[in-house]
C-alpha positions as a Python dict, from the first residue, in 0.01 Angstrom:
ca = {
    (1, 'M'): (0, 0, 0),
    (2, 'N'): (-124, 38, -357),
    (3, 'A'): (-423, -205, -408),
    (4, 'L'): (-321, -242, -780),
    (5, 'Y'): (-18, -434, -677),
    (6, 'I'): (-201, -688, -452),
    (7, 'E'): (-179, -1030, -606),
    (8, 'T'): (-349, -1247, -318),
    (9, 'V'): (-501, -1197, 23),
    (10, 'E'): (-496, -1503, 249),
    (11, 'A'): (-537, -1606, 609),
    (12, 'F'): (-275, -1829, 757),
    (13, 'P'): (-457, -1760, 1025),
    (14, 'D'): (-307, -1404, 1013),
    (15, 'T'): (-409, -1202, 714),
    (16, 'T'): (-122, -1204, 457),
    (17, 'I'): (-113, -986, 160),
    (18, 'T'): (120, -1086, -139),
    (19, 'L'): (217, -826, -389),
    (20, 'T'): (293, -881, -752),
    (21, 'N'): (672, -840, -673),
    (22, 'G'): (653, -1132, -433),
    (23, 'K'): (679, -935, -111),
    (24, 'K'): (445, -1046, 171),
    (25, 'Y'): (289, -838, 447),
    (26, 'V'): (96, -955, 747),
    (27, 'V'): (-174, -707, 846),
    (28, 'T'): (-418, -685, 1146),
    (29, 'E'): (-727, -647, 936),
    (30, 'S'): (-942, -952, 834),
    (31, 'V'): (-943, -1081, 474),
    (32, 'E'): (-1299, -941, 433),
    (33, 'Q'): (-1184, -592, 558),
    (34, 'V'): (-892, -590, 313),
    (35, 'R'): (-1136, -694, 42),
    (36, 'M'): (-1361, -402, 119),
    (37, 'F'): (-1070, -155, 130),
    (38, 'I'): (-958, -286, -212),
    (39, 'L'): (-1317, -243, -354),
    (40, 'Q'): (-1345, 106, -218),
    (41, 'F'): (-1008, 202, -366),
    (42, 'Y'): (-1102, 66, -712),
    (43, 'Q'): (-1429, 258, -695),
    (44, 'S'): (-1253, 581, -591),
    (45, 'I'): (-1032, 571, -901),
    (46, 'N'): (-1327, 460, -1114),
    (47, 'L'): (-1185, 119, -1193),
    (48, 'L'): (-1509, -46, -1092),
    (49, 'G'): (-1869, 88, -1129),
    (50, 'K'): (-2073, 193, -818),
    (51, 'Y'): (-2184, -156, -700),
    (52, 'D'): (-2381, -195, -385),
    (53, 'L'): (-2105, -364, -176),
    (54, 'E'): (-2362, -553, 38),
    (55, 'G'): (-2533, -682, -274),
    (56, 'M'): (-2212, -810, -437),
    (57, 'N'): (-2198, -1090, -184),
    (58, 'D'): (-2531, -1223, -306),
    (59, 'E'): (-2395, -1246, -668),
    (60, 'E'): (-2085, -1456, -590),
}
């Protein structure tokens, strides 16, 4: 799944990913795990800088 097409990630209580085309996928990972995968992907393609992922939680 391409993280660029993810519109929302929600828990209903199952983690549901909605893409920009409206398709929905239920995954076994938690919302936080999906968030971390997305951030890692963005960093791997240099879309985001090299943030300390643990430190980002303090800034929110």
